N, C-alpha and C positions, 0 to 999 in steps of 0.2 A: 344513292339509288337503292341500296339494301334496306335502309331505314324507312324509306318511302313505301316499300313493299309491305312492312308490318304496321304502318301508321293506322290503317283502319281498325286493327285489332288491339291497339294500345289500351283503350278503355277497359276491354275485357281482361287483358293481362294484368292491369293495375288492380281491378276488382278481385282477381284470383289471388294476387299477392297479398292484398289487404285481408282477404278471407283467411289465408294461411297464417298471417301474422296474428289475427284475432284468435284463431283456434289455438295457436301455439301459446299465446298469452294465458288463455283460460285453462289450458292443459297444465301448464306449470303452476298456476295458482292452485288448482285442485290437488296436484301432487304435493305441494307444500303443505296444504291443510291436512292431508291424509297422514303426513309424516309428523306433524306437530300436534295434531289433535289426539288425545288419549282416549282409548275405548272406554265406554261406561261399564263399570263393574259394580257388583254388590257383594257383600260378605254373607256367607251362609255357614251353618254348622254342619260338619261332617265327622264321622268317626275317625279317630286317630289310628285305630286298629279295628279289626273285626269285633263286633259286639254280639255275643251269642244271645239267642232267644231267652227271654225271661230274666236277663241280667239287669240290675238297676244301673242306670246311666250316671256316671260320676264325671268330675272334671278331668280325670285322667283318661277318660274314654273318648273325648271330643276335642276338636280344634276348629278355628275359623278358617275359611278358605274363600278367596275371591273368585267369582265366576262372572261371565258376561251377563248383563242385565237381560239380554234377549232370551236367555235360557228359560225364564219364567220361574218365579219363586213363590207363587201363591200358596202352594200346598206343602212347602218344605220348611224345615226349621231354620230360622235366621238368627236367633239369639240363644246363648247357652241356657238362659232361664226357661226357654220353651221345651227343653228336653231333660234338664237335670232333675233327678228324683223320679223320673218316669222309668218304665221297664220296656225293653225291646220286645215287641210282639212276635218278631221273627228276626233272623240274623241280619244285622246291619253291617254292611261291608265298608271297609276302610276307604276313605276319600270320596265316597259316593254321597249324594244328598240324602238327608234323613226325612222321609215323608212323614207328615204328622199322623197319618193313619196307621203307621207302623210302630207307634209307641203308645203305651197305655199306663194308666194308674192301676196296676194289676193288684186288686185286693186279694186275689188268690195267693199271690206271692207275699204280700204284706202280712197275711195272717199265718205265715209259715215260719219255722225256725230254719236258719241256714246252718247246716252241719257238714263237716268235712270228714271223709274216711279215707284210709289207705286202700289202694286198689292196684290191679295190674290189668293188662290188656284182656286176658282170658276172663277174669272175674268181672270186667266192665261190660262184657257182652257187646263190645264195640259201640257202646252208647255214646251219643254226641249231645252237645248242649241243646236244650229244648225238648229232649226225649222224656217221655213219662215211663218210669220204671217202678218195679217192686224190688224191695231189698230183702234178701234171705240171709239167715245165719246158718252156717254149716256146723252141725253137731258131729264131733269126732271122738274116737276113743283116745284117751290120754296116752296110752302106751305106745301106739304106733301112728297116731294121727290119721287113721283111716276113717274117711267120712262114712257115717252110718245113716244120717238123716239130715234134713234141713227144716228150718222154721221161718216162715215169712214174718219179718219184724216191722215192715213198713209198706204201705200201698200207695200207689199214685204219687210217687215222689218225682219232682221235677229236677232234671239234671241242669245245673248252672254251668259247670265247667269240669273237664277232666284233663289234667295236665301233669307232666312230670316236674321234677324239681327245677328244671331249666325253663319251664314255661312252654314246653313243646307238647303238641297233641300226641296221644298214644297211637302207635302204629303196630300193625300186625308183625310178628316176628321179633319185636323188641321186648325184652323182659324188664325194662325199667319200672320201678315202683312209681306210682303216680298218686295224686290226690283227687278224689272226686268231691266236688262241692255240690251239695244237694239241698233243695228246698223241701223240708219235711213238715208234715202236719204235727203240731205240738204233741198230739197223743202218741206219736211214734218216736219222738226225739230221744227219750230215755233209752230205748233199745238200739238206736242207731249210733249214738255217741261213742260207745266202746270201740267202734270201728276206727277211731282215730288213734288207738294205741299203736305204738311203733311195731313194725313187722306183723301187723294184723294180716291174717290170710283167711279169715272165716266169713267175710261178708261178700256177697255176690249180687250183682245187679241182673235183673231180668227185664229186658225192654218189652214194653207192651205195645201191640199193634192195635190201632183203632179199627172198628169194623169196616169203615169205608176203605182203609188202606189195604186190608186183607182182600176185600172184594176187587179192588183195582189191580192187585198183584196176581189174581187168578186169570187164566186165559178165558176169553169169552166162549161160551158154549154154543156150538152150532145147532141150528134147528134139526131135529130128527135124531140127535145123539141121546 
């Protein structure tokens, strides 16, 4: 009696059960594919550590990294050959893709001598890689080392790096001696090289501001002032 009551609905019930079975089958098939199918990746070149502006890129600076193909790799470096021997036009940060428009064959650097001098935080003027600086030599009286004057010995020098003996960046309040690696015009090299002498304390960097940087740092004038 009970079965007779549901008999008119049996075709619909069977269709519903069949639909659920088919849906379940395709669901498990899809899940299986998602778990077994590996995502498509490509290899790109990234900095192994931060690469400062104007530094020549070497094998020690880079490594290969796998990224999803969907990320898009048209304008980034994919092979070591595409970056080795080039110079960073701006700071390249570790693990991030290297955009091809951020590296250059910088003839300005290639035509310079790379010179290292001893420095400390105060005499470095807090310069950072990529800064343009002038280098001054402090003239002092031999008797008491009192500074009496200074002489500019190099202009428009590019700072490659400034690090202490442990490879750390100089920080305010720390008196560690450091080494400043500079890209110097050959005409100034002879006067800058003595700064490499141990315990040198006579060379000072003066960071140069470009006109647009000075303008941007000034508060905007209000009309009527």
